[in-house]
N, C-alpha and C positions, 0 to 999 in steps of 0.2 A: 897362443895355445894354452891350454888348461886354464882358463880363466878363474881368478879366485872368487869373483863375485857369483858364479853359477856352477857350485859344485854339489853333487847329489849322491846319495847312498841308497841302494836298494834296501828294502826291508829284510830280506835274507842275509845281505852282507852286514847290515847293522846288527842283526842277532848273532852272527858268528864272530865278528870282530868288534872289540871294545872300543869306545871314544878314544882312548889314549893311543891305540895303534892305528886307529884311522887318521888321527892327526900326523902320526908319525909317517905314514904313507904318502899323504899329501905333502909334508915337508921335504920328503925326499924328491919329489917332482919339483917342488919349488927351487930346492937346492941346485938340482940340474939345470933349470932355467936360469937360475942366477949365474951360474957358472958358463952359461952360453952353449950348453950341451944342445945337440940336435935331437930332439924327441919324436919319436914315432907316435902316431895317434893312440896306439895301444901299448900300455905299460902293463907288464905281467909280474906280479910279485907272488912268489912261493914261500909260505911261511912254515918254519919248523923251529924246534926247540933244541938248544944245545946245553948239555950239562958239562960243566968244566970245574972240577974241584968242588968249591963250595958256592959256586954261581950258576945261575941259569941265564942263558942269553936267548934272546929273540933272534933268530937267523931270518934274514929276509934276502932272498935271491931275486934281483930285478933283471929284467931282460925285455928287449925289444928286437924287432926284425929289421927296420930300416932307419938309420943306419944299424946294422947288427951290432949289438952291445949287451954286455952282462956285468952286473956289479953284485958284490955279496956285501951285505951290512949285518954287523952282530951288535946288538944293542942290549945293555944290561938294564936292570932295574924295572922292567916292565911287570906291571902288577898282574896282569893276566895274559901271559904269552899263549900263542896260538900255534898249533902244529898240524900238518896234514892239510892245510888249506891254501888255495890258489886264488888270487884276488887280481881281477882285471880293473884298470882304470882307463876308460875310453874318452878321447877328446872328440867331440862332433863339431867343434868350431865354436858354436855359441854357447856350450855348456860341457861339462864332463861328468861322467858317472862312475863310482866305484860300485863293482858288482862281482857276483861270483859267476864262473863260466856257465853253470846251469841257468842263470837268470838270463842269459842272452837269447 
């Protein structure tokens, strides 16, 4: 699932999400796989920005339907945080694609 050798990003997703954040989203999937988590073919990430005192955090809400699971990640130090964007990563078996819901 989610093969590392065949990962693609649609042009719209690439325009909306910088390379740093793209790498983070892929790494969240890799970490789940390394931990033996059962992943649905569709991973949904909702991005927002949190301001806390002097720091800005990239908040990433990750969810899936089968098995039902939700995780919250807050990451500091992102150069270009993104807010109000939902990102899908879909595993087709042979390859996986990062895209925006409107790209589907």
